[in-house]
PyMOL Python script that loads the backbone (N, CA, C, O; Angstrom):
from pymol import cmd

cmd.read_pdbstr("""\
ATOM      1  N   MET A   1      -8.459 -16.468   3.997  1.00  0.00           N
ATOM      2  CA  MET A   1      -7.834 -17.265   2.958  1.00  0.00           C
ATOM      3  C   MET A   1      -6.337 -16.952   2.942  1.00  0.00           C
ATOM      4  O   MET A   1      -5.934 -15.792   3.017  1.00  0.00           O
ATOM      5  N   GLU A   2      -5.527 -17.995   2.844  1.00  0.00           N
ATOM      6  CA  GLU A   2      -4.082 -17.819   2.825  1.00  0.00           C
ATOM      7  C   GLU A   2      -3.599 -17.457   1.419  1.00  0.00           C
ATOM      8  O   GLU A   2      -4.282 -17.684   0.421  1.00  0.00           O
ATOM      9  N   TRP A   3      -2.393 -16.885   1.386  1.00  0.00           N
ATOM     10  CA  TRP A   3      -1.770 -16.593   0.102  1.00  0.00           C
ATOM     11  C   TRP A   3      -1.417 -17.907  -0.563  1.00  0.00           C
ATOM     12  O   TRP A   3      -0.923 -18.823   0.095  1.00  0.00           O
ATOM     13  N   GLY A   4      -1.657 -18.007  -1.828  1.00  0.00           N
ATOM     14  CA  GLY A   4      -1.322 -19.218  -2.560  1.00  0.00           C
ATOM     15  C   GLY A   4      -2.216 -19.397  -3.763  1.00  0.00           C
ATOM     16  O   GLY A   4      -2.960 -18.489  -4.134  1.00  0.00           O
ATOM     17  N   PRO A   5      -2.147 -20.572  -4.377  1.00  0.00           N
ATOM     18  CA  PRO A   5      -2.934 -20.828  -5.590  1.00  0.00           C
ATOM     19  C   PRO A   5      -4.433 -20.660  -5.395  1.00  0.00           C
ATOM     20  O   PRO A   5      -5.126 -20.235  -6.319  1.00  0.00           O
ATOM     21  N   ASP A   6      -4.954 -20.987  -4.204  1.00  0.00           N
ATOM     22  CA  ASP A   6      -6.400 -20.845  -3.982  1.00  0.00           C
ATOM     23  C   ASP A   6      -6.837 -19.385  -4.046  1.00  0.00           C
ATOM     24  O   ASP A   6      -7.871 -19.060  -4.630  1.00  0.00           O
ATOM     25  N   LEU A   7      -6.043 -18.517  -3.442  1.00  0.00           N
ATOM     26  CA  LEU A   7      -6.358 -17.092  -3.471  1.00  0.00           C
ATOM     27  C   LEU A   7      -6.214 -16.533  -4.889  1.00  0.00           C
ATOM     28  O   LEU A   7      -7.067 -15.775  -5.351  1.00  0.00           O
ATOM     29  N   LEU A   8      -5.141 -16.909  -5.570  1.00  0.00           N
ATOM     30  CA  LEU A   8      -4.948 -16.448  -6.946  1.00  0.00           C
ATOM     31  C   LEU A   8      -6.084 -16.919  -7.849  1.00  0.00           C
ATOM     32  O   LEU A   8      -6.554 -16.172  -8.707  1.00  0.00           O
ATOM     33  N   HIS A   9      -6.519 -18.153  -7.655  1.00  0.00           N
ATOM     34  CA  HIS A   9      -7.632 -18.684  -8.452  1.00  0.00           C
ATOM     35  C   HIS A   9      -8.900 -17.863  -8.209  1.00  0.00           C
ATOM     36  O   HIS A   9      -9.618 -17.534  -9.153  1.00  0.00           O
ATOM     37  N   ALA A  10      -9.171 -17.537  -6.952  1.00  0.00           N
ATOM     38  CA  ALA A  10     -10.361 -16.745  -6.625  1.00  0.00           C
ATOM     39  C   ALA A  10     -10.270 -15.348  -7.226  1.00  0.00           C
ATOM     40  O   ALA A  10     -11.258 -14.825  -7.742  1.00  0.00           O
ATOM     41  N   LEU A  11      -9.091 -14.744  -7.162  1.00  0.00           N
ATOM     42  CA  LEU A  11      -8.915 -13.404  -7.729  1.00  0.00           C
ATOM     43  C   LEU A  11      -9.062 -13.413  -9.248  1.00  0.00           C
ATOM     44  O   LEU A  11      -9.676 -12.511  -9.816  1.00  0.00           O
ATOM     45  N   LEU A  12      -8.507 -14.416  -9.901  1.00  0.00           N
ATOM     46  CA  LEU A  12      -8.621 -14.504 -11.357  1.00  0.00           C
ATOM     47  C   LEU A  12     -10.062 -14.752 -11.787  1.00  0.00           C
ATOM     48  O   LEU A  12     -10.496 -14.236 -12.817  1.00  0.00           O
ATOM     49  N   ARG A  13     -10.800 -15.527 -11.019  1.00  0.00           N
ATOM     50  CA  ARG A  13     -12.218 -15.760 -11.348  1.00  0.00           C
ATOM     51  C   ARG A  13     -13.042 -14.500 -11.156  1.00  0.00           C
ATOM     52  O   ARG A  13     -13.999 -14.267 -11.895  1.00  0.00           O
ATOM     53  N   ALA A  14     -12.682 -13.682 -10.170  1.00  0.00           N
ATOM     54  CA  ALA A  14     -13.437 -12.459  -9.886  1.00  0.00           C
ATOM     55  C   ALA A  14     -13.086 -11.336 -10.852  1.00  0.00           C
ATOM     56  O   ALA A  14     -13.882 -10.417 -11.046  1.00  0.00           O
ATOM     57  N   CYS A  15     -11.918 -11.396 -11.454  1.00  0.00           N
ATOM     58  CA  CYS A  15     -11.471 -10.343 -12.374  1.00  0.00           C
ATOM     59  C   CYS A  15     -12.333 -10.363 -13.635  1.00  0.00           C
ATOM     60  O   CYS A  15     -12.658 -11.432 -14.152  1.00  0.00           O
ATOM     61  N   THR A  16     -12.703  -9.174 -14.130  1.00  0.00           N
ATOM     62  CA  THR A  16     -13.535  -9.091 -15.338  1.00  0.00           C
ATOM     63  C   THR A  16     -12.735  -8.712 -16.584  1.00  0.00           C
ATOM     64  O   THR A  16     -13.284  -8.692 -17.685  1.00  0.00           O
ATOM     65  N   GLN A  17     -11.463  -8.415 -16.424  1.00  0.00           N
ATOM     66  CA  GLN A  17     -10.620  -7.981 -17.540  1.00  0.00           C
ATOM     67  C   GLN A  17      -9.882  -9.173 -18.151  1.00  0.00           C
ATOM     68  O   GLN A  17      -8.941  -9.695 -17.554  1.00  0.00           O
ATOM     69  N   VAL A  18     -10.310  -9.604 -19.343  1.00  0.00           N
ATOM     70  CA  VAL A  18      -9.713 -10.765 -20.002  1.00  0.00           C
ATOM     71  C   VAL A  18      -8.234 -10.518 -20.295  1.00  0.00           C
ATOM     72  O   VAL A  18      -7.406 -11.405 -20.081  1.00  0.00           O
ATOM     73  N   LYS A  19      -7.896  -9.333 -20.777  1.00  0.00           N
ATOM     74  CA  LYS A  19      -6.497  -9.042 -21.099  1.00  0.00           C
ATOM     75  C   LYS A  19      -5.608  -9.106 -19.857  1.00  0.00           C
ATOM     76  O   LYS A  19      -4.481  -9.597 -19.923  1.00  0.00           O
ATOM     77  N   ALA A  20      -6.108  -8.617 -18.742  1.00  0.00           N
ATOM     78  CA  ALA A  20      -5.330  -8.640 -17.500  1.00  0.00           C
ATOM     79  C   ALA A  20      -5.079 -10.078 -17.053  1.00  0.00           C
ATOM     80  O   ALA A  20      -3.972 -10.410 -16.630  1.00  0.00           O
ATOM     81  N   LYS A  21      -6.095 -10.930 -17.143  1.00  0.00           N
ATOM     82  CA  LYS A  21      -5.931 -12.326 -16.737  1.00  0.00           C
ATOM     83  C   LYS A  21      -4.959 -13.046 -17.650  1.00  0.00           C
ATOM     84  O   LYS A  21      -4.094 -13.785 -17.180  1.00  0.00           O
ATOM     85  N   ARG A  22      -5.095 -12.837 -18.955  1.00  0.00           N
ATOM     86  CA  ARG A  22      -4.193 -13.500 -19.894  1.00  0.00           C
ATOM     87  C   ARG A  22      -2.749 -13.017 -19.713  1.00  0.00           C
ATOM     88  O   ARG A  22      -1.811 -13.812 -19.771  1.00  0.00           O
ATOM     89  N   LEU A  23      -2.584 -11.729 -19.497  1.00  0.00           N
ATOM     90  CA  LEU A  23      -1.242 -11.184 -19.296  1.00  0.00           C
ATOM     91  C   LEU A  23      -0.625 -11.719 -18.003  1.00  0.00           C
ATOM     92  O   LEU A  23       0.557 -12.061 -17.976  1.00  0.00           O
ATOM     93  N   PHE A  24      -1.414 -11.792 -16.939  1.00  0.00           N
ATOM     94  CA  PHE A  24      -0.931 -12.328 -15.670  1.00  0.00           C
ATOM     95  C   PHE A  24      -0.459 -13.770 -15.844  1.00  0.00           C
ATOM     96  O   PHE A  24       0.625 -14.126 -15.383  1.00  0.00           O
ATOM     97  N   LEU A  25      -1.264 -14.600 -16.507  1.00  0.00           N
ATOM     98  CA  LEU A  25      -0.899 -16.000 -16.712  1.00  0.00           C
ATOM     99  C   LEU A  25       0.307 -16.134 -17.631  1.00  0.00           C
ATOM    100  O   LEU A  25       1.146 -17.012 -17.431  1.00  0.00           O
ATOM    101  N   TRP A  26       0.401 -15.270 -18.636  1.00  0.00           N
ATOM    102  CA  TRP A  26       1.546 -15.303 -19.544  1.00  0.00           C
ATOM    103  C   TRP A  26       2.839 -14.994 -18.791  1.00  0.00           C
ATOM    104  O   TRP A  26       3.844 -15.685 -18.961  1.00  0.00           O
ATOM    105  N   PHE A  27       2.806 -13.944 -17.950  1.00  0.00           N
ATOM    106  CA  PHE A  27       3.994 -13.598 -17.160  1.00  0.00           C
ATOM    107  C   PHE A  27       4.347 -14.713 -16.176  1.00  0.00           C
ATOM    108  O   PHE A  27       5.526 -15.006 -15.977  1.00  0.00           O
ATOM    109  N   SER A  28       3.349 -15.333 -15.562  1.00  0.00           N
ATOM    110  CA  SER A  28       3.649 -16.405 -14.608  1.00  0.00           C
ATOM    111  C   SER A  28       4.277 -17.601 -15.327  1.00  0.00           C
ATOM    112  O   SER A  28       5.163 -18.253 -14.775  1.00  0.00           O
ATOM    113  N   ASP A  29       3.831 -17.896 -16.548  1.00  0.00           N
ATOM    114  CA  ASP A  29       4.458 -18.965 -17.339  1.00  0.00           C
ATOM    115  C   ASP A  29       5.877 -18.570 -17.740  1.00  0.00           C
ATOM    116  O   ASP A  29       6.807 -19.370 -17.638  1.00  0.00           O
ATOM    117  N   ARG A  30       6.031 -17.343 -18.192  1.00  0.00           N
ATOM    118  CA  ARG A  30       7.328 -16.859 -18.674  1.00  0.00           C
ATOM    119  C   ARG A  30       8.390 -16.899 -17.581  1.00  0.00           C
ATOM    120  O   ARG A  30       9.546 -17.229 -17.846  1.00  0.00           O
ATOM    121  N   HIS A  31       7.999 -16.564 -16.356  1.00  0.00           N
ATOM    122  CA  HIS A  31       8.958 -16.507 -15.255  1.00  0.00           C
ATOM    123  C   HIS A  31       9.043 -17.816 -14.482  1.00  0.00           C
ATOM    124  O   HIS A  31       9.807 -17.917 -13.522  1.00  0.00           O
ATOM    125  N   GLY A  32       8.270 -18.816 -14.886  1.00  0.00           N
ATOM    126  CA  GLY A  32       8.370 -20.148 -14.315  1.00  0.00           C
ATOM    127  C   GLY A  32       8.008 -20.254 -12.843  1.00  0.00           C
ATOM    128  O   GLY A  32       8.661 -20.975 -12.089  1.00  0.00           O
ATOM    129  N   HIS A  33       6.967 -19.536 -12.432  1.00  0.00           N
ATOM    130  CA  HIS A  33       6.539 -19.611 -11.031  1.00  0.00           C
ATOM    131  C   HIS A  33       6.032 -21.022 -10.715  1.00  0.00           C
ATOM    132  O   HIS A  33       5.288 -21.615 -11.496  1.00  0.00           O
ATOM    133  N   THR A  34       6.443 -21.544  -9.568  1.00  0.00           N
ATOM    134  CA  THR A  34       6.074 -22.908  -9.193  1.00  0.00           C
ATOM    135  C   THR A  34       4.582 -23.048  -8.904  1.00  0.00           C
ATOM    136  O   THR A  34       4.012 -24.117  -9.122  1.00  0.00           O
ATOM    137  N   TRP A  35       3.945 -21.992  -8.420  1.00  0.00           N
ATOM    138  CA  TRP A  35       2.519 -22.060  -8.093  1.00  0.00           C
ATOM    139  C   TRP A  35       1.644 -22.086  -9.332  1.00  0.00           C
ATOM    140  O   TRP A  35       0.455 -22.390  -9.241  1.00  0.00           O
ATOM    141  N   ARG A  36       2.215 -21.769 -10.499  1.00  0.00           N
ATOM    142  CA  ARG A  36       1.425 -21.720 -11.737  1.00  0.00           C
ATOM    143  C   ARG A  36       0.822 -23.079 -12.072  1.00  0.00           C
ATOM    144  O   ARG A  36      -0.296 -23.153 -12.582  1.00  0.00           O
ATOM    145  N   GLN A  37       1.551 -24.152 -11.789  1.00  0.00           N
ATOM    146  CA  GLN A  37       1.058 -25.495 -12.097  1.00  0.00           C
ATOM    147  C   GLN A  37      -0.171 -25.850 -11.260  1.00  0.00           C
ATOM    148  O   GLN A  37      -0.993 -26.667 -11.676  1.00  0.00           O
ATOM    149  N   ALA A  38      -0.293 -25.241 -10.087  1.00  0.00           N
ATOM    150  CA  ALA A  38      -1.414 -25.533  -9.199  1.00  0.00           C
ATOM    151  C   ALA A  38      -2.686 -24.782  -9.585  1.00  0.00           C
ATOM    152  O   ALA A  38      -3.767 -25.121  -9.104  1.00  0.00           O
ATOM    153  N   LEU A  39      -2.576 -23.766 -10.447  1.00  0.00           N
ATOM    154  CA  LEU A  39      -3.762 -23.007 -10.861  1.00  0.00           C
ATOM    155  C   LEU A  39      -4.562 -23.802 -11.886  1.00  0.00           C
ATOM    156  O   LEU A  39      -4.012 -24.300 -12.869  1.00  0.00           O
ATOM    157  N   GLU A  40      -5.845 -23.914 -11.650  1.00  0.00           N
ATOM    158  CA  GLU A  40      -6.727 -24.577 -12.603  1.00  0.00           C
ATOM    159  C   GLU A  40      -7.406 -23.501 -13.439  1.00  0.00           C
ATOM    160  O   GLU A  40      -8.264 -22.773 -12.940  1.00  0.00           O
ATOM    161  N   THR A  41      -7.029 -23.398 -14.696  1.00  0.00           N
ATOM    162  CA  THR A  41      -7.568 -22.346 -15.555  1.00  0.00           C
ATOM    163  C   THR A  41      -8.853 -22.769 -16.276  1.00  0.00           C
ATOM    164  O   THR A  41      -9.413 -21.995 -17.052  1.00  0.00           O
ATOM    165  N   ASP A  42      -9.316 -23.989 -16.022  1.00  0.00           N
ATOM    166  CA  ASP A  42     -10.543 -24.468 -16.682  1.00  0.00           C
ATOM    167  C   ASP A  42     -11.766 -23.638 -16.309  1.00  0.00           C
ATOM    168  O   ASP A  42     -12.677 -23.473 -17.120  1.00  0.00           O
ATOM    169  N   HIS A  43     -11.788 -23.120 -15.097  1.00  0.00           N
ATOM    170  CA  HIS A  43     -12.952 -22.380 -14.608  1.00  0.00           C
ATOM    171  C   HIS A  43     -12.734 -20.866 -14.617  1.00  0.00           C
ATOM    172  O   HIS A  43     -13.497 -20.122 -14.001  1.00  0.00           O
ATOM    173  N   ILE A  44     -11.693 -20.417 -15.316  1.00  0.00           N
ATOM    174  CA  ILE A  44     -11.404 -18.988 -15.414  1.00  0.00           C
ATOM    175  C   ILE A  44     -11.735 -18.546 -16.831  1.00  0.00           C
ATOM    176  O   ILE A  44     -11.245 -19.137 -17.793  1.00  0.00           O
ATOM    177  N   ASP A  45     -12.557 -17.515 -16.970  1.00  0.00           N
ATOM    178  CA  ASP A  45     -12.948 -17.016 -18.291  1.00  0.00           C
ATOM    179  C   ASP A  45     -11.787 -16.241 -18.895  1.00  0.00           C
ATOM    180  O   ASP A  45     -11.455 -15.147 -18.441  1.00  0.00           O
ATOM    181  N   LEU A  46     -11.165 -16.825 -19.936  1.00  0.00           N
ATOM    182  CA  LEU A  46     -10.050 -16.179 -20.615  1.00  0.00           C
ATOM    183  C   LEU A  46     -10.456 -15.672 -21.995  1.00  0.00           C
ATOM    184  O   LEU A  46      -9.598 -15.349 -22.816  1.00  0.00           O
ATOM    185  N   GLY A  47     -11.735 -15.602 -22.246  1.00  0.00           N
ATOM    186  CA  GLY A  47     -12.217 -15.123 -23.538  1.00  0.00           C
ATOM    187  C   GLY A  47     -12.006 -16.164 -24.619  1.00  0.00           C
ATOM    188  O   GLY A  47     -11.660 -17.313 -24.343  1.00  0.00           O
ATOM    189  N   ARG A  48     -12.218 -15.743 -25.842  1.00  0.00           N
ATOM    190  CA  ARG A  48     -12.049 -16.641 -26.991  1.00  0.00           C
ATOM    191  C   ARG A  48     -11.169 -15.963 -28.016  1.00  0.00           C
ATOM    192  O   ARG A  48     -11.149 -14.737 -28.124  1.00  0.00           O
ATOM    193  N   GLY A  49     -10.451 -16.756 -28.756  1.00  0.00           N
ATOM    194  CA  GLY A  49      -9.618 -16.242 -29.823  1.00  0.00           C
ATOM    195  C   GLY A  49      -8.342 -15.602 -29.318  1.00  0.00           C
ATOM    196  O   GLY A  49      -8.038 -15.630 -28.126  1.00  0.00           O
ATOM    197  N   LYS A  50      -7.601 -15.025 -30.252  1.00  0.00           N
ATOM    198  CA  LYS A  50      -6.333 -14.399 -29.928  1.00  0.00           C
ATOM    199  C   LYS A  50      -6.550 -12.977 -29.430  1.00  0.00           C
ATOM    200  O   LYS A  50      -7.472 -12.291 -29.870  1.00  0.00           O
ATOM    201  N   ARG A  51      -5.702 -12.545 -28.518  1.00  0.00           N
ATOM    202  CA  ARG A  51      -5.724 -11.176 -28.024  1.00  0.00           C
ATOM    203  C   ARG A  51      -4.383 -10.541 -28.344  1.00  0.00           C
ATOM    204  O   ARG A  51      -3.346 -11.201 -28.282  1.00  0.00           O
ATOM    205  N   MET A  52      -4.404  -9.264 -28.685  1.00  0.00           N
ATOM    206  CA  MET A  52      -3.181  -8.533 -28.979  1.00  0.00           C
ATOM    207  C   MET A  52      -3.118  -7.300 -28.098  1.00  0.00           C
ATOM    208  O   MET A  52      -4.113  -6.595 -27.933  1.00  0.00           O
ATOM    209  N   LEU A  53      -1.951  -7.039 -27.533  1.00  0.00           N
ATOM    210  CA  LEU A  53      -1.761  -5.824 -26.749  1.00  0.00           C
ATOM    211  C   LEU A  53      -1.592  -4.625 -27.669  1.00  0.00           C
ATOM    212  O   LEU A  53      -2.011  -3.512 -27.352  1.00  0.00           O
ATOM    213  N   ILE A  54      -0.963  -4.879 -28.826  1.00  0.00           N
ATOM    214  CA  ILE A  54      -0.758  -3.833 -29.825  1.00  0.00           C
ATOM    215  C   ILE A  54      -1.283  -4.369 -31.153  1.00  0.00           C
ATOM    216  O   ILE A  54      -0.948  -5.492 -31.532  1.00  0.00           O
ATOM    217  N   LYS A  55      -2.090  -3.602 -31.860  1.00  0.00           N
ATOM    218  CA  LYS A  55      -2.667  -4.057 -33.118  1.00  0.00           C
ATOM    219  C   LYS A  55      -1.560  -4.461 -34.091  1.00  0.00           C
ATOM    220  O   LYS A  55      -0.653  -3.683 -34.388  1.00  0.00           O
ATOM    221  N   GLY A  56      -1.661  -5.700 -34.580  1.00  0.00           N
ATOM    222  CA  GLY A  56      -0.664  -6.228 -35.492  1.00  0.00           C
ATOM    223  C   GLY A  56       0.574  -6.759 -34.768  1.00  0.00           C
ATOM    224  O   GLY A  56       1.516  -7.226 -35.408  1.00  0.00           O
ATOM    225  N   GLY A  57       0.573  -6.687 -33.439  1.00  0.00           N
ATOM    226  CA  GLY A  57       1.726  -7.127 -32.652  1.00  0.00           C
ATOM    227  C   GLY A  57       1.530  -8.523 -32.087  1.00  0.00           C
ATOM    228  O   GLY A  57       0.688  -9.290 -32.555  1.00  0.00           O
ATOM    229  N   ALA A  58       2.314  -8.832 -31.083  1.00  0.00           N
ATOM    230  CA  ALA A  58       2.275 -10.160 -30.470  1.00  0.00           C
ATOM    231  C   ALA A  58       1.114 -10.291 -29.519  1.00  0.00           C
ATOM    232  O   ALA A  58       0.929 -11.347 -28.913  1.00  0.00           O
TER     233      ALA A  58
END
""", "prot")
cmd.dss("prot")
cmd.show_as("cartoon", "prot")
cmd.util.cbc("prot")
cmd.orient("prot")
C-alpha cells in the first residue's frame, strides 16, 4: 500500500484509541493538510460525545 489517504484511512480504522484518532484529525484540520479532504471519516469510530484532554479544558 502506498503512502496517502488510503493508508491513513486503514491506520485510523485499525486504531483503537478514540482520543488519538480525534487528536490526529484535529491537528490535520488545524494545519490544513491537503490529504485531509480525501479521508472518509464515516467509517472510522470516533466515539460519541465530547472528549477532553484535560478535565474542564478544551
